[in-house]
N, C-alpha and C positions, 0 to 999 in steps of 0.2 A: 504494500500500500504506500503510495507516495506521500510525502510530507504534507503537501497541500491538501490532499484528500483527507488525511488524518486530522489536520487542523480544522477542516470544514466539519468533520464529524464531531469534534470536540465543541466547536462553536454551536452546532445544532443542539447537542446534549445540554450545554450550559443555558441556551435560550429556553429550552423546555423546563429545565430545573428552575430558572428564574420565574417563568410563568406560574409554575406550581407553587413556589414559595410565596409569590405575590398573592396568589389566591388564598393561601393559608393565612397570610398576614391580614388580609382584608377581612376574612371570616372571623379571625380571632379578634380583630379590632371591633367588629360589629357585636360580637358576643361578650367580650371581656373588657372592652375599652382600649383606647389607644396607648395607654401607659401600663397595661398589664404586663407581667413578666413574660408571658407567652408571646404576646404581640411584639414586644421589644426583641425577644429572641429571634422570632421570624424575620424581623426587620434587619437585624444584624446578620443573619444567615443570607438574606437577600443581598445585602451590601457586599458580603464576601463573594458571592457568586458573580455579582456585577463587576467587582474588581478583577476577578480572574478573567472574565470575558473581555474587559477592556485591555488588560495586559496582553492577552492573546491577539487582539485586534491590532494593537500597537506593534507587537512583534511581527505580525503578518505584514503590516505596512512598511516596517523597517526592512524586512526581507525583500519586498517588492522594490523598494527604493534602491537597495543594494544591487539587485539584478539589473534595474534600469541603468544604473551608473556603470556597471560592468559591461553590459551588452548594448546599451542605448546609444 
């Protein structure tokens, strides 16, 4: 499996995880309040997933820039 295909798979997985965590957070906020321990935990977990996704996107962008410089 190529590096780019693997990265795309990871990005898809992270997007799905972010969607699921966001849904859990919203449901928890509606049932338990915005400041409940569970809602805050879901929010922190969502933040972590978003940070991983952004790091992956920046790395992908840096890789593409390097290729353009080398072969552009």
